[in-house]
N, C-alpha and C positions, 0 to 999 in steps of 0.2 A: 737891768741887767745887761752885763758886759759880754756875755758870749753871743757871738756871731754864728748864725745858723748857715748862712750862705756865703761865699767868699766874695770878695771886692773883685768885681771885673771892670776892665777898662770900657770905653764906650765902643771900640772899635774891637769887638769881642771876635775872636778866632773860634768858632763853634767845632771845627774839624779837630782842632788842639783838645779842647775839652773833651770831645767824644773819645779820642783815642786815649786820653788819660783815664777816663772811666773804665774804657774795656781793658784797660791794662791792670787797673785796681782789681777788676773781677777775676781777671786771670790770674793775677798774682795770688789773691786770698781763695782760689778754687770756689768761688762762690756759687757756681752753677752746681758743680757737684754736691756741695753742702745742701744746696736747696732741694736737692733729689734725696740725698741720704738722711736728711733731718725728719723725714716722714716715713714710719715703718711701713713696711708692704703689707701686714696684715694687722689687724685690730685685736684687741684684748679677747673679744669673742671669737677668734679664728677666722672672721670674714675678712675679704679682699680689702685693702684700703688703697688699692691702686687704681689709678684713672688712666687707661690706655687710649692714646689719642694716634689714631692711624692718619699719618702726614701721608698723602699722595706724592710719590717721589717725583722730581724734575728727570727730564731725560739728562744723562751724566755727559752727553758731548755736547754741550752748548752753554753759552754763558747765561746767566739771571736776567731776566728782563722785569720791566714795571709789575707785569701781574704777578710775578713770583715773589717779588718783594712786597707787594701790598697784600697777598694772602699769607704772607710770612708773619706780617704784624698781627694779622686777627689770630693764627695758629699760636703764636706765643703768648697772646693775651689770655687767650682760653687755658693754655698749661700754666701760665703763672696764677691765674685766679684759683685753679683746682689747688696747685701747690699751698697758696695762701690759706686755703680751706681746709688745710690739713693732709690732703692726698699725696700719696707718692707717685709722682708723674716722670718716669723716665721717656726722655723725648730723642729716640735714634733717629738719625738722619738717614735718608734713603736714596737710592739711586735707580732709576729706571733705565736698564741697559739693553733693552730689546727693542726691537721694531724699526720702523722705516727711517727714523732720524739717524740711527748708527748705521744702518746699511746703506742708506743714500751718501751718507759724509763717505763711508768707505769707498764707494763706487766711484765718487768724483776723485779722490785722492789716489786710488789705484788705476783710474782710467780704464775701468771695466764698467760694462752697462747692461744691465738685463740679466735673467737666469741662465741663460745659455753661456753667457761671457762669464758669469761667476763659475758655473760648472766646468767651465774650459780652464779658468784659473786655479780651480779647487777650492771646493767647498770648506774643507778643513782650514786650507790657508787663509781663505776669506773669513771665516768666522775668528780664526786666532787673529787676525788684523783688527778685526771688530772689539774682540775682547781687549786687546792691547790700547785701542786707540779712545774707547770709550769713556775712559776717566781721567783725560787730558785735562780737563777743566775743573777737576775735584778742588785743587788749592785756592783758583779763582773763587768759586763758589762759598768755601771755607770764610774768606776774607768778606766777601758780599754780605753773607748772612752773619758773620762776626759784628761788621761795621754798622749793621742794622740793629744791633742790640738785641738779637734773638739769642735765646740759650737752647742749643741743641747739642746732642752727643756726636760727634764727628767720628772719634776713635772706635766706636762700635757699630757704624753704621751698616745697614744691610743694603745688598744689590740683589736686583732681579735675576742677575745671571748665576749667583750662587746657587749651588746644587740644593742646600737645605731650604732655601726660601722656595725653589722650583717644585720641590716635593710636598711643601706645605700647601701650596696652592692646589696641588692635584689632588692632595688629602682633602682640603676643605670642598672642592668639587665633587669629589667621592661621597663625602657626608650629605651634601645638598641631593646628589643624585639618589641616593639611598633613600631619604626622606620624601622622594617623589617631587621635588622642587625644580627639576630640571626639565625643560620638554624642548622638542625639535619643531621647528616652524621655516616658513619660507619668507624672506623680506628682500627688498630691493636695496641694493648698495652700489654707491659709484664706484668705478673700477678705473684704475690708473694702468693705461696700456704701456705708459713708460716705465713704472715700477713693476708691472705685471702683478698686481696685487689690488684687491679691495682697500 
């Protein structure tokens, strides 16, 4: 057999160059989108053929670290396995836009600290600043995750600050409440006097 399955490589292989060449090939041929669309959303019997993988979103206002990248490999493996098994797996990336990381970064950048200072600055102005600043690292994340070889949909990503997302969380909570699965109790929590929050 004369056909070669693997290209010839020199002894000082540039793995980064090979990596970017493969990623370019994937993007050029739309392989991720094809891998999703090749499997129908429902079977012939009308049952769902979708595998929904809820990917816990990272905070949008920071760069990825080793933990994000390591768990990303595992998440991608599961999604690819289910795709190979014939299920439709749409993998929307998500962003956690709420909480202390966004607020603390905004406080630092605006030189305000604590509830009283935020109220004096203006809650609406502060929230607006948080909304604008929270997605500043999105392009870096896209580069990191793509270089990782992970296939996710960044174009249709969800954000926890989107009204539709927040309403869906409240709807799910209401459903749990209606089924008697929500209870009230007391527990001890650490409290940050600097952040004025648990």
